[in-house]
C-alpha positions in Angstrom: -28.7 -26.2 31.5 -30.0 -23.3 33.3 -33.6 -22.2 33.7 -34.3 -18.9 32.3 -37.9 -18.7 33.1 -40.2 -20.0 36.1 -43.4 -18.8 37.5 -47.0 -19.5 38.0 -49.9 -19.4 35.4 -51.9 -17.2 37.6 -49.3 -14.4 37.1 -48.4 -14.9 33.5 -50.6 -16.8 31.0 -49.2 -19.6 28.9 -50.3 -17.5 25.8 -48.1 -14.8 26.9 -45.1 -17.1 27.6 -45.2 -18.8 24.4 -45.5 -15.4 22.5 -42.3 -14.1 24.4 -40.5 -17.4 23.6 -41.6 -17.4 20.0 -40.6 -13.7 19.5 -37.3 -14.5 21.2 -36.5 -17.2 18.7 -36.0 -19.6 21.7 -35.3 -23.4 21.7 -36.2 -25.7 24.5 -38.7 -27.3 26.6 -41.6 -25.5 28.5 -42.9 -27.7 31.5 -46.2 -27.0 32.7 -47.8 -28.6 35.9 -51.1 -28.5 37.6 -51.5 -30.6 40.5 -50.7 -34.3 39.4 -51.0 -33.3 35.8 -48.3 -32.1 33.5 -47.5 -31.2 30.0 -44.6 -30.2 27.8 -44.1 -27.9 24.8 -40.9 -27.8 22.7 -39.8 -24.9 20.7 -37.1 -24.8 18.0 -36.0 -21.3 17.1 -39.3 -19.8 18.2 -41.5 -22.5 16.5 -43.6 -25.0 18.2 -42.8 -28.4 17.2 -44.0 -30.9 19.8 -46.5 -31.0 22.7 -47.5 -33.8 25.0 -49.8 -34.3 28.1 -50.4 -37.7 29.4 -51.2 -39.8 26.1 -52.2 -36.8 24.0 -49.8 -35.3 21.4 -49.8 -32.2 19.1 -51.3 -28.7 18.6 -54.6 -29.7 20.8 -52.4 -30.4 23.7 -51.3 -26.7 23.4 -54.9 -25.5 23.5 -55.7 -27.9 26.5 -52.8 -26.5 28.4 -54.0 -22.9 27.7 -57.2 -23.9 29.7 -54.9 -24.7 32.8 -55.9 -21.4 34.7 -53.4 -22.2 37.5 -50.2 -24.1 37.7 -46.5 -23.8 37.6 -44.2 -23.5 34.5 -40.7 -23.4 33.9 -38.5 -23.2 30.6 -35.3 -25.3 30.1 -33.3 -24.0 26.9 -31.7 -26.0 24.3 -33.6 -29.2 25.0 -34.4 -30.9 21.9 -37.8 -32.4 21.1 -38.0 -36.2 21.2 -40.3 -36.0 18.0 -42.4 -33.6 15.9 -46.0 -33.8 16.6 -47.2 -30.2 15.5 -47.5 -29.6 11.9 -49.5 -26.5 12.2 -47.7 -23.0 12.0 -46.8 -21.3 15.2 -48.8 -18.3 14.2 -52.0 -20.3 13.5 -51.7 -21.9 17.0 -51.1 -18.5 18.7 -54.0 -17.0 16.8 -56.3 -19.9 17.7 -54.9 -19.8 21.3 -55.7 -16.0 21.4 -59.2 -16.8 20.3 -59.7 -19.5 23.0 -58.2 -17.2 25.5 -60.9 -14.5 24.8 -63.4 -17.3 25.4 -61.8 -18.2 28.5 -62.3 -14.8 29.8 -65.9 -15.2 29.3 -66.0 -18.8 30.6 -64.3 -17.7 34.0 -67.1 -15.3 34.7 -69.3 -18.5 35.2 -66.6 -21.1 36.1 -64.8 -20.5 39.3 -62.3 -23.0 38.1 -62.0 -26.3 36.2 -62.2 -28.0 39.6 -65.7 -26.4 39.9 -68.7 -28.7 40.2 -72.3 -28.4 38.8 -75.7 -29.5 39.2 -78.9 -29.4 37.2 -81.0 -26.5 37.9 -84.8 -26.8 38.7 -85.5 -23.2 37.5 -86.1 -21.6 34.4 -88.1 -22.5 31.2 -87.2 -25.7 29.2 -89.1 -24.6 26.1 -86.1 -23.4 24.1 -83.7 -26.2 25.5 -82.4 -28.5 22.6 -79.0 -30.1 23.3 -76.4 -31.4 20.6 -75.1 -35.0 21.2 -71.8 -33.8 22.7 -73.9 -31.4 25.1 -75.9 -34.4 26.4 -72.7 -36.4 27.0 -71.4 -33.8 29.1 -74.7 -33.2 31.0 -75.1 -36.9 31.5 -71.9 -36.5 33.8 -73.1 -33.6 35.7 -73.8 -35.1 39.1 -73.1 -32.5 41.8 -69.7 -34.4 42.4 -67.7 -34.7 39.2 -65.6 -31.5 38.3 -65.0 -30.2 34.9 -61.7 -31.6 34.8 -63.0 -35.0 35.8 -65.8 -34.9 33.2 -63.3 -33.9 30.4 -61.1 -37.1 31.5 -64.1 -39.4 31.6 -65.2 -38.4 28.0 -61.7 -38.0 26.7 -62.4 -34.4 25.7 -60.3 -31.3 26.2 -61.0 -29.2 29.2 -61.7 -26.2 27.0 -64.5 -28.0 25.2 -66.2 -29.3 28.3 -65.8 -25.8 30.0 -67.3 -24.1 27.1 -70.3 -26.5 27.1 -70.9 -26.2 30.9 -70.6 -22.3 30.4 -73.3 -22.5 27.6 -75.7 -24.8 29.7 -75.1 -22.6 32.8 -75.9 -19.3 31.2 -79.0 -21.1 29.6 -80.2 -21.6 33.1 -79.8 -25.3 32.9 -76.8 -25.8 35.3 -75.6 -24.0 38.5 -72.3 -24.3 40.4 -72.5 -26.1 43.9 -70.2 -26.0 46.8 -69.0 -28.9 49.0 -71.3 -28.0 51.7 -74.2 -28.5 49.2 -72.9 -31.8 48.1 -72.8 -33.8 51.5 -75.7 -36.1 51.3 -77.1 -38.5 48.7 -80.3 -37.1 47.0 -82.7 -40.0 45.8 -85.0 -39.2 42.8 -88.7 -39.0 43.3 -90.9 -41.9 41.7 -92.3 -39.3 39.5 -89.1 -39.2 37.6 -89.3 -42.8 36.7 -93.1 -42.7 35.8 -92.2 -39.9 33.4 -89.2 -41.7 32.2 -91.0 -44.8 31.4 -93.9 -42.9 29.7 -91.9 -41.0 27.3 -89.4 -43.9 26.6 -92.2 -46.3 25.9 -93.8 -43.7 23.5 -90.7 -43.6 21.5 -89.5 -47.4 21.7 -92.4 -49.4 22.4 -93.3 -51.9 25.0 -89.7 -52.8 25.7 -88.9 -49.5 27.1 -89.4 -50.4 30.9 -87.4 -53.5 30.3 -84.5 -51.3 29.0 -84.7 -48.9 31.6 -84.6 -51.5 34.4 -81.6 -53.1 32.7 -79.7 -49.9 32.5 -80.5 -49.1 36.3 -78.9 -52.4 37.1 -75.8 -51.7 34.8 -75.3 -48.4 36.9 -75.3 -50.6 39.9 -78.4 -48.9 41.6 -81.7 -49.7 42.8 -85.0 -48.0 41.4 -86.2 -47.4 45.1 -82.9 -45.6 46.0 -81.9 -44.3 42.7 -79.5 -41.3 43.3 -80.3 -37.9 41.8 -76.6 -37.6 40.8 -77.0 -40.4 38.2 -80.5 -39.4 36.7 -79.1 -37.5 33.6 -76.6 -40.5 33.0 -79.6 -42.8 33.1 -81.4 -40.7 30.7 -78.5 -40.5 28.4 -77.8 -44.3 28.3 -81.5 -45.2 27.5 -81.7 -42.4 24.9 -78.7 -44.1 23.0 -81.3 -47.0 22.3 -83.4 -44.6 20.0 -82.1 -45.0 16.7 -84.0 -42.1 15.1 -82.0 -39.0 15.9 -85.2 -36.7 15.7 -87.2 -38.9 18.1 -84.1 -39.0 20.2 -83.8 -35.4 20.5 -87.3 -34.8 21.1 -87.1 -37.5 23.9 -84.0 -35.9 25.5 -85.8 -32.4 25.4 -88.9 -33.9 27.2 -86.6 -35.6 29.9 -84.7 -32.1 30.5 -88.0 -30.9 31.9 -88.4 -33.8 33.9 -84.8 -33.6 35.4 -85.3 -30.1 36.3 -88.7 -30.7 37.9 
């Protein structure tokens, strides 16, 4: 079987590749590779019938692969799909992919790549900051070390979803992208962080608050006297999960955003 198409996603987007193959009623396997990661999309007479990447299957894989801004691709014709995991019409998938591609255009203005690393910003107002649960999950993984891709893998989310959240938090002034040179040492949180955490958490959950905080610090494998700044947001997320009242939890998280930025 001869390869009829090979190239780099930086030169030809996956969306354009799929449009071309679909319009040509092609059948075969499209292989996409980005570093150690890979994905496969199968077409039958121009229709998308199967997509797989790691343990993920179906049309969501197509959207994830759309977010790979770099990587190599190759198309091998007349390879049959091992199964059918896509039930949505190809037209619907391409329309949704086009919508996401437009959003990626805006996201790329803020994210240099999905390998980018972010930190919590100390500047700007916190008065309007109100995070959704999924945004808190992403924020808790922001530590100046993990990339967008790594956070997506940790949370078992699609890269597009994580990138979109980080884009929103960055444009709101809550995050900023860092370089490797800014990430060469281990920053320790100030004691005032723990003082505010204890006060705010105890107000919501009662006298057991400090005990829960200390337990979570130990579960993170850290010591209060040398607690790393990179795990501060994750600690806040972990203790906030002990607050059963969603309204109180959101208020506590909003208070702690100001503390984290301070």
